[in-house]
C-alpha positions in Angstrom: -5.7 10.2 16.2 -4.5 13.8 16.4 -1.3 15.6 15.9 0.9 12.7 16.9 -0.2 10.5 14.0 0.1 13.4 11.5 3.6 14.2 12.8 4.6 10.6 12.5 3.3 10.5 8.9 5.1 13.7 7.9 8.3 12.2 9.5 7.8 9.1 7.5 7.3 11.0 4.3 10.5 12.9 4.9 12.5 9.7 5.3 10.9 8.1 2.3 11.5 11.3 0.2 15.3 11.0 0.9 15.2 7.5 -0.4 13.4 8.5 -3.5 10.1 7.0 -2.6 8.1 10.0 -1.5 4.3 9.7 -2.0 3.1 11.7 -5.0 -0.3 12.8 -6.1 0.7 13.5 -9.7 -1.0 11.2 -12.1 1.0 9.7 -15.0 0.4 7.7 -18.1 -1.6 4.5 -18.1 0.3 1.2 -17.4 0.9 -1.5 -20.0 -1.5 -4.4 -20.7 -2.3 -7.0 -18.1 0.0 -9.5 -19.8 3.1 -7.3 -19.4 6.3 -9.1 -18.4 6.7 -9.7 -14.7 8.9 -7.5 -12.6 12.6 -8.3 -12.6 13.4 -11.1 -10.1 9.7 -11.9 -9.6 9.8 -15.3 -11.2 7.1 -17.9 -10.7 9.4 -19.8 -8.4 10.1 -16.7 -6.2 6.4 -15.8 -6.0 5.5 -19.4 -5.1 8.2 -19.4 -2.4 6.9 -16.1 -1.0 3.4 -17.4 -0.8 4.5 -20.6 1.0 6.4 -18.4 3.5 3.3 -16.2 4.0 1.2 -19.2 4.9 3.3 -19.6 8.1 3.2 -15.9 9.0 1.8 -15.4 12.5 -1.1 -13.1 13.0 -0.6 -10.3 15.5 -4.3 -9.2 15.5 -6.3 -7.4 12.9 -7.3 -3.8 11.8 -10.3 -2.4 10.0 -13.1 -3.3 12.4 -14.7 -0.8 14.7 -12.5 -0.1 17.7 -9.3 -1.2 16.0 -6.3 1.1 15.3 -7.7 1.9 11.9 -11.4 1.7 11.1 -11.8 0.8 7.4 -14.2 -0.5 4.8 -12.3 -3.8 5.1 -10.6 -5.8 7.8 -7.5 -8.0 7.6 -4.9 -9.6 9.9 -1.5 -8.0 10.5 1.7 -9.9 11.0 3.0 -10.3 14.6 5.2 -7.4 15.6 3.8 -5.0 13.0 2.2 -1.8 14.4 -0.9 -0.2 12.9 -1.7 3.5 13.2 -4.4 5.7 11.7 -3.2 8.6 9.4 -5.0 11.8 10.4 -4.5 15.4 9.4 -3.1 17.3 12.4 -5.5 19.7 14.1 -5.1 23.4 13.8 -3.2 23.4 10.4 -3.5 26.6 8.3 -5.3 26.2 4.9 -1.9 26.2 3.1 -0.6 23.5 5.5 -3.8 21.4 5.0 -3.5 21.6 1.3 0.1 20.5 1.4 -0.8 17.6 3.8 -3.7 16.5 1.5 -1.2 16.5 -1.5 1.1 14.2 0.5 -1.6 11.9 1.6 -3.4 11.6 -1.7 -2.3 9.3 -4.6 -4.5 9.1 -7.7 -8.1 8.7 -6.6 -7.3 7.5 -3.0 -6.1 8.9 0.2 -3.8 7.3 2.8 -5.8 6.4 6.0 -3.7 3.8 7.8 -0.1 2.6 7.9 1.2 -0.6 9.4 4.9 -0.2 10.4 7.2 -3.2 9.9 10.1 -1.7 12.1 9.0 -3.4 15.3 9.3 -6.7 13.4 12.8 -5.8 12.2 12.1 -4.5 8.7 12.2 -1.1 7.0 8.9 -0.5 5.3 5.1 -0.1 5.6 1.9 -1.8 4.5 -0.3 1.3 3.8 -4.0 1.5 3.3 -5.7 4.0 1.0 -9.4 4.6 0.5 -11.5 6.5 -2.0 -15.0 7.8 -2.7 -17.7 5.3 -3.8 -17.7 6.9 -7.3 -13.9 6.6 -7.8 -14.3 3.6 -10.1 -13.9 -0.2 -10.0 -10.9 -1.9 -8.4 -8.9 -2.2 -11.7 -9.5 1.5 -12.6 -8.5 2.7 -9.2 -5.4 0.5 -9.0 -4.2 1.6 -12.4 -4.6 5.2 -11.4 -2.8 4.6 -8.1 0.2 3.0 -9.9 0.3 5.8 -12.5 0.6 8.3 -9.7 3.6 6.5 -8.3 5.7 8.2 -11.0 8.4 6.2 -12.8 7.3 2.6 -12.9 7.7 -0.3 -15.3 7.0 -3.9 -15.9 3.5 -3.8 -14.3 1.8 -7.2 -14.0 -1.9 -7.2 -13.1 -4.0 -10.2 -12.0 -7.4 -10.7 -10.4 -7.9 -12.3 -7.0 -10.6 -13.2 -4.5 -10.6 -13.2 -0.7 -13.3 -13.1 2.0 -16.1 -12.7 -0.5 -14.3 -9.7 -2.1 -13.1 -9.5 -5.7 -10.0 -7.4 -6.5 -7.0 -6.8 -8.6 -3.3 -7.1 -7.6 -0.2 -5.6 -9.3 3.5 -6.1 -9.1 5.8 -3.6 -10.6 9.3 -2.0 -10.5 9.7 1.6 -9.3 12.5 3.6 -10.7 13.8 7.1 -10.0 16.9 9.4 -10.1 17.3 9.1 -6.3 17.1 5.3 -6.3 20.3 3.3 -6.5 18.4 0.6 -8.5 14.8 -0.2 -9.4 12.9 -1.6 -6.5 10.0 -4.1 -6.4 6.6 -3.1 -5.0 3.1 -4.4 -5.1 -0.4 -3.3 -4.3 -4.0 -4.6 -4.5 -7.4 -3.0 -4.7 -10.9 -4.1 -3.9 -14.2 -2.4 -4.2 -16.6 -2.1 -1.3 -20.0 -0.4 -0.8 -18.1 2.3 1.0 -15.6 2.9 -1.8 -12.4 1.3 -3.1 -9.6 0.2 -0.8 -5.9 -0.1 -1.8 -3.2 -1.9 0.1 0.4 -1.1 -0.9 3.6 -2.7 0.2 6.9 -0.9 -0.6 10.1 -1.2 1.3 13.5 0.3 1.5 14.7 -1.9 -1.4 13.7 -5.1 -3.2 15.3 -7.3 -0.6 13.3 -5.7 2.2 10.2 -5.9 0.1 10.6 -9.6 -0.4 11.2 -10.1 3.3 7.9 -8.4 4.1 5.9 -10.3 1.6 4.6 -12.8 4.2 2.9 -9.9 6.0 1.3 -8.7 2.8 0.1 -12.1 1.8 -1.4 -12.6 5.3 -3.3 -9.3 4.9 -4.5 -10.3 1.4 -5.5 -13.8 2.4 -7.6 -12.6 5.4 -9.2 -9.6 3.7 -12.9 -9.2 4.3 -15.5 -6.5 4.3 -16.5 -4.8 7.6 
């Protein structure tokens, strides 16, 4: 896509910035060990309940394959009502503007390439897809760097998973910040492919919105496969 997608992304970034969730490309310290305590409120019961709800999530199509809204190294189903759009740099930007855009789109070793908007389905948030170069590292290394670049995070909990012949790593964590009223729950996953690593990240306006959008995230994770 051209200027429209880039404008939409910059608008999204502006809104998220006001809420204290602006994307950042500044790397931070490494996260704690894999056996760190789970994020607040993310009890085994809540996680199990979210997974059961996700099982019933209706598919509204898929992205990733050639000809879809976002052509990616992986494909996965998106929940009914969610809208996928590729993230492209606007054409005709000056070198300075391009540099600023790259900074906004990059997080750690990966760059945002697709966002799936939950607003048409009645939620405030996105499932975003980020990709990196083949030499960026394995899934665990890439995901740790991605989370470190989030800024102020705590209570990270990492775990491996498998889906569609792919092996990856998933993380739940709390994001904090001066502009946030309270810590909010987020999660992400990373898989390695022959074309480089892919990260899927689910944020949300707050923890409540995040939990309401979990079925869409679980649907994507469960249907993940290489293209």
